[in-house]
C-alpha positions as CSV (number, residue, x, y, z in Angstrom):
1,Q,34.3,111.7,-2.7
2,L,31.1,111.0,-4.6
3,Y,28.8,113.8,-5.8
4,W,25.2,113.7,-7.1
5,T,22.1,115.8,-7.7
6,E,18.6,115.1,-6.3
7,D,15.6,116.4,-8.1
8,A,12.7,114.3,-7.1
9,V,11.8,116.0,-3.8
10,Y,12.0,119.4,-2.3
11,P,14.4,120.7,-1.3
12,R,16.3,119.9,-4.5
13,R,19.9,119.3,-3.6
14,V,23.5,118.9,-4.6
15,R,25.2,116.4,-2.3
16,R,28.5,114.7,-1.4
17,L,29.3,111.4,0.1
18,D,32.6,111.1,2.0
19,R,33.7,107.6,1.1
20,A,36.1,107.5,4.0
21,D,33.5,107.8,6.8
22,G,30.2,107.5,5.0
23,S,28.9,110.9,5.9
24,V,26.7,112.8,3.5
25,A,26.8,116.6,3.2
26,T,24.4,118.9,1.4
27,L,26.4,121.4,-0.6
28,A,23.5,123.5,-2.1
29,A,19.7,123.2,-1.6
30,G,16.3,124.8,-1.7
31,R,15.8,128.0,-3.7
32,L,19.5,128.0,-4.6
33,V,18.9,124.8,-6.7
34,N,16.4,124.6,-9.5
35,R,16.0,121.1,-11.2
36,P,19.7,120.0,-10.9
37,R,20.8,117.3,-13.3
38,A,24.2,116.5,-14.6
39,V,27.3,116.9,-12.3
40,A,31.0,116.9,-13.0
41,V,34.0,117.3,-10.6
42,A,37.5,118.7,-11.3
43,G,39.1,117.3,-8.2
44,E,42.6,118.6,-8.8
45,A,41.1,122.1,-9.2
46,G,38.8,121.7,-6.2
47,L,35.7,122.5,-8.3
48,L,32.2,121.0,-8.7
49,F,29.9,121.8,-11.6
50,W,26.2,121.0,-12.2
51,A,23.4,121.9,-14.6
52,E,20.0,123.2,-13.7
53,T,17.4,122.6,-16.3
54,L,14.4,124.9,-15.5
55,S,16.6,127.8,-14.5
56,G,18.8,127.3,-17.6
57,R,22.2,127.6,-16.0
58,L,25.4,125.8,-15.3
59,R,26.8,126.4,-11.9
60,R,30.2,126.1,-10.2
61,A,31.2,125.8,-6.5
62,A,34.1,124.6,-4.5
63,V,33.9,120.9,-3.7
64,D,32.7,121.9,-0.2
65,G,29.9,123.9,-1.7
66,A,31.5,127.3,-1.0
67,N,31.7,130.1,-3.6
68,L,28.6,129.2,-5.6
69,A,28.4,131.0,-8.9
70,D,26.4,130.9,-12.2
71,I,28.9,130.4,-15.0
72,V,26.6,129.9,-18.0
73,T,23.0,131.2,-18.2
74,S,20.6,130.7,-21.1
75,G,19.7,134.3,-21.7
76,Y,15.9,134.2,-21.8
77,G,13.4,135.4,-19.2
78,I,11.1,133.0,-17.2
79,D,10.6,132.1,-13.6
80,D,12.7,133.8,-10.9
81,R,15.4,135.4,-13.1
82,D,15.4,137.6,-16.2
83,D,18.1,135.6,-17.9
84,S,16.6,132.1,-17.5
85,A,15.2,129.6,-20.0
86,E,14.8,125.9,-19.8
87,M,17.9,123.9,-20.7
88,N,17.8,120.1,-21.0
89,V,21.3,119.3,-20.0
90,L,21.5,115.5,-19.6
91,G,25.2,115.1,-19.7
92,L,28.2,117.1,-18.3
93,T,31.9,116.3,-18.4
94,L,35.2,118.1,-18.4
95,T,38.9,118.1,-19.2
96,T,41.4,119.7,-16.9
97,A,44.1,120.3,-19.5
98,P,42.8,122.6,-21.0
99,P,40.2,123.3,-18.3
100,R,36.9,123.0,-20.3
101,L,33.4,121.8,-19.7
102,F,31.4,119.9,-22.3
103,W,27.6,119.3,-22.1
104,T,24.7,118.0,-24.1
105,D,21.5,120.2,-24.4
106,A,18.6,118.2,-25.8
107,A,16.5,121.4,-25.8
108,R,18.8,122.9,-28.4
109,D,19.9,119.7,-30.1
110,D,23.6,120.4,-29.8
111,L,26.7,120.0,-27.6
112,F,28.4,123.0,-26.0
113,S,31.7,123.8,-24.4
114,S,33.1,126.6,-22.2
115,G,35.9,127.3,-19.9
116,F,35.5,126.6,-16.2
117,D,34.5,130.2,-15.7
118,G,31.8,130.0,-18.4
119,A,33.9,132.1,-20.8
120,D,34.6,131.1,-24.4
121,L,31.2,129.5,-24.7
122,R,31.0,127.5,-28.0
123,P,28.2,125.5,-29.6
124,L,30.0,122.5,-31.1
125,R,27.5,122.3,-34.0
126,V,27.8,118.5,-34.4
127,G,24.6,118.5,-36.6
128,G,20.9,118.0,-35.9
129,T,21.0,114.2,-36.4
130,A,24.0,113.7,-34.2
131,A,22.5,115.6,-31.2
132,A,18.7,115.2,-31.7
133,F,18.4,113.9,-28.2
134,A,21.9,113.8,-26.8
135,A,22.2,112.5,-23.2
136,G,25.4,111.2,-21.6
137,I,28.7,112.6,-22.6
138,A,32.3,111.6,-21.9
139,V,35.8,112.8,-22.8
140,D,38.6,110.5,-23.9
141,P,41.6,112.6,-22.8
142,V,44.1,110.3,-24.6
143,A,42.4,110.5,-28.0
144,N,41.2,114.2,-27.4
145,A,37.7,113.0,-28.3
146,L,34.1,113.4,-27.1
147,Y,31.6,110.5,-27.0
148,W,27.9,111.0,-26.4
149,A,24.8,108.9,-26.3
150,D,22.1,109.8,-28.8
151,V,18.8,108.5,-27.4
152,A,16.6,109.4,-30.4
153,G,19.1,108.2,-33.0
154,E,20.0,105.1,-31.0
155,A,23.7,105.6,-31.5
156,I,26.9,106.4,-29.7
157,W,28.7,109.3,-31.5
158,R,32.4,110.4,-31.5
159,S,33.9,113.7,-32.5
160,A,37.0,115.8,-31.9
161,L,36.8,118.1,-28.8
162,D,35.8,121.0,-31.1
163,G,32.9,119.0,-32.5
164,S,34.5,118.3,-35.9
165,D,34.5,114.9,-37.5
166,A,31.3,113.7,-35.8
167,R,30.5,110.1,-36.7
168,V,28.6,107.1,-35.3
169,V,30.8,104.5,-33.6
170,V,28.0,102.1,-32.4
171,G,24.4,102.2,-33.7
172,R,21.2,100.2,-34.4
173,T,23.0,97.7,-36.6
174,A,24.8,96.5,-33.5
175,G,21.6,96.2,-31.6
176,L,21.9,99.5,-29.6
177,L,18.5,100.7,-28.2
178,E,18.0,104.2,-26.6
179,P,21.4,104.7,-25.0
180,W,21.4,107.2,-22.1
181,G,24.9,107.1,-20.6
182,V,28.4,106.7,-21.9
183,A,31.8,106.4,-20.2
184,V,35.4,106.1,-21.3
185,D,38.3,104.1,-19.8
186,P,41.2,105.9,-21.5
187,Q,43.9,103.6,-20.1
188,R,42.2,100.4,-21.4
189,R,40.8,102.2,-24.5
190,I,37.3,100.9,-23.7
191,L,34.0,102.7,-24.3
192,Y,31.0,101.8,-22.0
193,W,27.3,102.6,-22.5
């Protein structure tokens, strides 16, 4: 299955492509979805996660769209909810063992982590320079490491899963310009951006 968010037209949507038959399903749309961005799937657990920037929340649903729930809210009042504030989540990834979400929030210049239910929310406090405009994020489950793209600092950073030992692995000296995405192939030990 392939999952994505659509934000350019109303209704804003979270969708799925069944790669076997090519059918597209809308899992959430309209007033239920407010500026969706990053998406991550825990296939073995049957869970789908996405971030909504203007409503300031992370959401979880079953991979078929059922059981929609807010798992992290930003805690400030604007728009249609008393607990909403803009988040600028540009990247979202996860580990299944242990079951944790990791995301970038460019509005708060930091990385965050929580359990799949939103509990145990932790700012990773990687430092202002390291997350000044963090975008894509990926987990290397073999090395127990996070990698993220820092658009403003023009660098790819690495840290432990708790945010400690943050350091640049690729930067301007290697000719890197405004990286937005990052991916890890843990079997081949290759980092892509």
